[in-house]
C-alpha positions as CSV (number, residue, x, y, z in Angstrom):
1,M,0.0,0.0,0.0
2,D,2.8,2.4,0.8
3,Q,4.4,1.9,-2.6
4,A,1.0,2.4,-4.3
5,R,0.5,5.6,-2.4
6,Q,3.9,6.9,-3.4
7,L,3.2,6.2,-7.1
8,L,-0.1,7.9,-6.8
9,R,1.4,11.0,-5.1
10,G,3.7,11.5,-8.1
11,A,1.1,11.0,-10.8
12,R,-0.6,13.9,-12.5
13,K,-2.5,11.8,-15.1
14,V,-4.1,8.6,-14.0
15,C,-5.8,6.0,-16.2
16,V,-8.1,3.5,-14.5
17,L,-9.5,0.3,-16.1
18,T,-12.5,-1.0,-14.2
19,G,-14.5,-4.2,-14.7
20,A,-17.5,-6.1,-13.3
21,G,-15.9,-6.6,-9.9
22,I,-16.4,-2.9,-8.9
23,S,-20.1,-3.0,-9.9
24,A,-20.5,-6.4,-8.1
25,E,-19.7,-4.5,-4.8
26,S,-22.8,-2.4,-5.5
27,G,-24.9,-5.6,-5.8
28,L,-24.9,-6.0,-9.5
29,A,-24.4,-9.6,-10.4
30,T,-22.4,-10.7,-13.5
31,F,-22.7,-13.5,-15.9
32,R,-19.7,-15.0,-14.3
33,D,-21.4,-15.0,-10.9
34,S,-24.4,-17.0,-12.3
35,G,-22.3,-19.5,-14.4
36,G,-23.0,-17.7,-17.6
37,L,-26.7,-18.1,-17.3
38,W,-29.8,-15.9,-16.8
39,E,-33.1,-17.7,-16.0
40,K,-31.5,-20.9,-17.5
41,H,-30.6,-19.0,-20.8
42,R,-27.0,-18.9,-22.0
43,V,-25.1,-15.7,-22.6
44,E,-25.4,-16.5,-26.4
45,D,-29.2,-16.3,-26.1
46,V,-29.4,-12.9,-24.4
47,A,-26.2,-10.9,-25.2
48,T,-25.4,-11.6,-28.9
49,M,-26.8,-10.2,-32.2
50,E,-27.8,-13.8,-33.1
51,G,-29.8,-14.1,-30.0
52,F,-31.5,-10.8,-30.6
53,E,-32.4,-11.8,-34.1
54,R,-33.7,-15.1,-32.9
55,D,-35.7,-13.9,-29.9
56,P,-35.7,-10.1,-29.3
57,E,-38.4,-10.3,-26.6
58,L,-36.2,-12.6,-24.5
59,V,-33.2,-10.2,-25.0
60,W,-35.3,-7.2,-23.9
61,R,-36.6,-9.1,-20.8
62,F,-33.0,-9.7,-19.9
63,Y,-32.0,-6.0,-20.4
64,N,-35.1,-4.6,-18.7
65,A,-34.1,-6.7,-15.7
66,R,-30.6,-5.4,-15.8
67,R,-31.9,-1.8,-16.1
68,K,-34.1,-2.4,-13.1
69,A,-31.1,-3.6,-11.1
70,A,-28.9,-0.8,-12.2
71,R,-31.5,1.9,-11.4
72,T,-31.6,0.9,-7.7
73,A,-27.8,0.3,-7.4
74,E,-25.7,3.0,-5.8
75,P,-22.0,3.8,-6.3
76,N,-19.9,2.1,-3.6
77,P,-16.8,3.4,-1.8
78,A,-14.6,2.3,-4.7
79,H,-16.6,4.4,-7.3
80,L,-16.6,7.4,-4.9
81,A,-12.8,7.0,-4.3
82,L,-12.1,7.1,-8.0
83,A,-14.4,10.2,-8.4
84,G,-12.5,11.9,-5.6
85,L,-9.1,11.1,-7.2
86,G,-9.5,13.8,-9.8
87,A,-8.7,16.7,-7.4
88,G,-5.5,18.2,-8.8
89,R,-4.9,15.6,-11.5
90,K,-6.5,14.3,-14.6
91,V,-8.2,10.9,-14.2
92,T,-9.7,9.0,-17.1
93,V,-11.8,5.9,-16.3
94,L,-11.9,3.2,-18.9
95,T,-14.8,1.0,-17.9
96,Q,-16.1,-2.3,-19.2
97,N,-19.3,-1.8,-17.2
98,V,-22.5,-0.5,-18.8
99,D,-24.4,0.6,-15.6
100,G,-23.3,4.3,-15.4
101,L,-22.3,4.1,-11.8
102,H,-19.0,5.9,-12.4
103,Q,-20.8,8.9,-13.7
104,K,-23.4,8.7,-10.9
105,A,-20.4,8.8,-8.4
106,G,-19.1,12.0,-10.0
107,S,-16.4,10.8,-12.4
108,D,-16.5,13.2,-15.4
109,D,-14.0,11.6,-17.8
110,V,-15.4,8.1,-18.4
111,V,-14.7,6.0,-21.6
112,E,-17.4,3.4,-21.8
113,L,-15.7,0.6,-23.7
114,H,-18.8,-1.6,-23.9
115,G,-21.5,1.0,-24.1
116,N,-24.2,2.1,-21.7
117,I,-27.3,0.2,-20.7
118,W,-29.2,3.5,-20.5
119,R,-28.8,4.2,-24.2
120,V,-30.6,2.4,-27.0
121,R,-29.7,2.1,-30.7
122,C,-31.7,1.3,-33.7
123,S,-30.8,-2.1,-35.2
124,Q,-31.7,-0.8,-38.6
125,C,-30.5,2.8,-39.0
126,A,-28.1,2.9,-36.0
127,A,-29.7,6.1,-34.5
128,V,-28.8,6.3,-30.8
129,Y,-31.2,7.6,-28.1
130,A,-30.6,8.3,-24.4
131,D,-33.4,6.4,-22.6
132,R,-34.0,6.3,-18.8
133,P,-37.3,4.3,-18.2
134,V,-36.6,1.2,-16.2
135,E,-38.5,-1.1,-18.5
136,L,-39.1,-0.4,-22.2
137,P,-42.3,-1.8,-23.6
138,F,-41.8,-4.5,-26.2
139,P,-41.2,-4.0,-29.1
140,P,-39.3,-0.7,-28.7
141,R,-39.3,1.0,-32.1
142,C,-37.1,3.7,-33.6
143,E,-38.5,7.2,-34.1
144,R,-36.8,7.6,-37.4
145,C,-37.5,4.2,-39.1
146,P,-39.4,1.0,-38.6
147,G,-36.4,-0.7,-37.0
148,M,-36.4,-2.2,-33.5
149,L,-34.3,-0.7,-30.8
150,R,-31.5,-2.7,-29.1
151,P,-29.4,-1.8,-26.1
152,D,-26.5,0.4,-27.0
153,V,-24.0,-2.0,-25.6
154,V,-21.2,-4.2,-27.2
155,W,-22.4,-7.8,-27.3
156,F,-20.2,-10.8,-27.5
157,G,-18.8,-11.2,-30.9
158,E,-19.1,-7.4,-31.8
159,L,-16.3,-5.0,-32.3
160,L,-15.7,-1.9,-30.1
161,D,-16.4,1.5,-31.6
162,P,-13.1,2.7,-33.2
163,R,-13.5,6.2,-31.7
164,T,-13.9,4.7,-28.2
165,L,-10.8,2.6,-28.7
166,A,-8.8,5.6,-29.8
167,L,-9.8,7.5,-26.7
168,A,-8.9,4.6,-24.5
169,E,-5.6,4.0,-26.2
170,E,-4.6,7.7,-25.8
171,A,-5.4,7.7,-22.1
172,A,-3.5,4.4,-21.5
173,V,-0.3,5.4,-23.1
174,S,-0.2,9.1,-21.9
175,C,-0.8,8.6,-18.2
176,D,1.7,8.6,-15.4
177,L,0.0,5.7,-13.5
178,F,-2.4,2.9,-14.7
179,L,-4.8,1.3,-12.3
180,V,-6.5,-2.0,-12.9
181,V,-9.6,-2.4,-10.7
182,G,-12.1,-5.2,-10.4
183,T,-11.5,-6.9,-13.7
184,S,-10.5,-10.4,-14.6
185,A,-8.2,-8.9,-17.3
186,Q,-9.4,-11.6,-19.7
187,V,-11.7,-9.7,-22.0
188,Q,-10.1,-8.2,-25.0
189,P,-9.3,-5.6,-26.1
190,A,-10.0,-4.0,-22.7
191,A,-7.4,-6.0,-21.0
192,S,-4.7,-5.0,-23.5
193,F,-4.6,-1.4,-22.2
194,A,-2.7,-2.4,-19.1
195,F,-0.1,-4.1,-21.3
196,R,0.1,-1.0,-23.5
197,A,0.9,1.2,-20.4
198,Y,3.4,-1.3,-19.2
199,D,5.2,-1.4,-22.5
200,R,5.6,2.4,-22.3
201,G,7.2,2.1,-18.9
202,I,4.2,3.4,-17.0
203,P,3.7,1.8,-13.6
204,V,0.6,-0.4,-13.2
205,V,-1.2,-0.9,-9.9
206,E,-3.7,-3.7,-9.6
207,V,-6.7,-3.8,-7.1
208,N,-8.5,-7.2,-7.3
209,K,-10.0,-9.9,-5.2
210,E,-7.6,-12.4,-6.8
211,P,-4.5,-12.5,-9.2
212,T,-5.2,-11.9,-12.9
213,P,-3.1,-12.2,-16.1
214,V,-1.7,-8.7,-15.5
215,S,-0.5,-9.5,-12.0
216,N,3.0,-10.5,-13.2
217,L,3.6,-7.2,-14.8
218,V,2.3,-4.8,-12.2
219,A,4.4,-2.6,-9.9
220,V,2.0,-3.3,-7.1
221,S,-0.8,-5.8,-6.6
222,L,-3.3,-5.1,-3.8
223,I,-5.5,-8.1,-3.2
224,G,-8.9,-7.5,-1.7
225,L,-12.2,-5.6,-2.2
226,A,-11.9,-2.4,-4.2
227,G,-14.4,-0.7,-1.8
228,T,-11.9,-1.2,1.0
229,I,-8.6,-0.7,-0.7
230,L,-9.3,2.3,-3.0
231,P,-10.6,4.7,-0.2
232,A,-7.5,3.8,1.9
233,L,-5.3,4.5,-1.1
234,V,-7.0,7.8,-2.1
235,E,-7.3,9.2,1.4
236,N,-3.5,9.1,1.7
237,R,-2.7,10.3,-1.8
238,G,-1.0,13.5,-0.7
239,N,-0.7,16.5,-3.1
């Protein structure tokens, strides 16, 4: 912890990669927690374009349930600690999460690698809308064409938006310190950003419940809950 605090004190630009683990501490379950199933349906059924084309109503039942859970979830101490980290320094959060909890906590520079559950996108004309109702009636239709709306998230098998990737790449290679928080570091290309930082000689600090593929390259690995470790790290960050 002392070494991590020292690295943080000297950093003026911090890049943070967050994953499902930080949202799990706010009570949001992940596919990994449920063995890759939702109501006995596989991830391929509810989080792929093929699943959406086959049974869009099932997919929307799944995402309406996720929206309902996200609406009642609150940022936990880890989210709040990252939001407070920006005083006197630039902090960019690269998140794999789609729940909006970083913004709700007060982080203002968030790159959503996998989209946002509170936006919808037309599956035909690609128009994007911000939408906050907890449950969308089925079938949700586009205002500009007859197409059906889908969640504006990156499903399994889909590519990330090139503009989003460019923002993430720039933040990862231009920071003074790279934090990896609550992610298994197994989903690409998100996991690659820690390696990009490391290749540039940027120190990497990991905060996770267990070791990950990036553990062997980090300067410091802090094992435990992000909601416990990050507040302790930030409160002693110095100037």
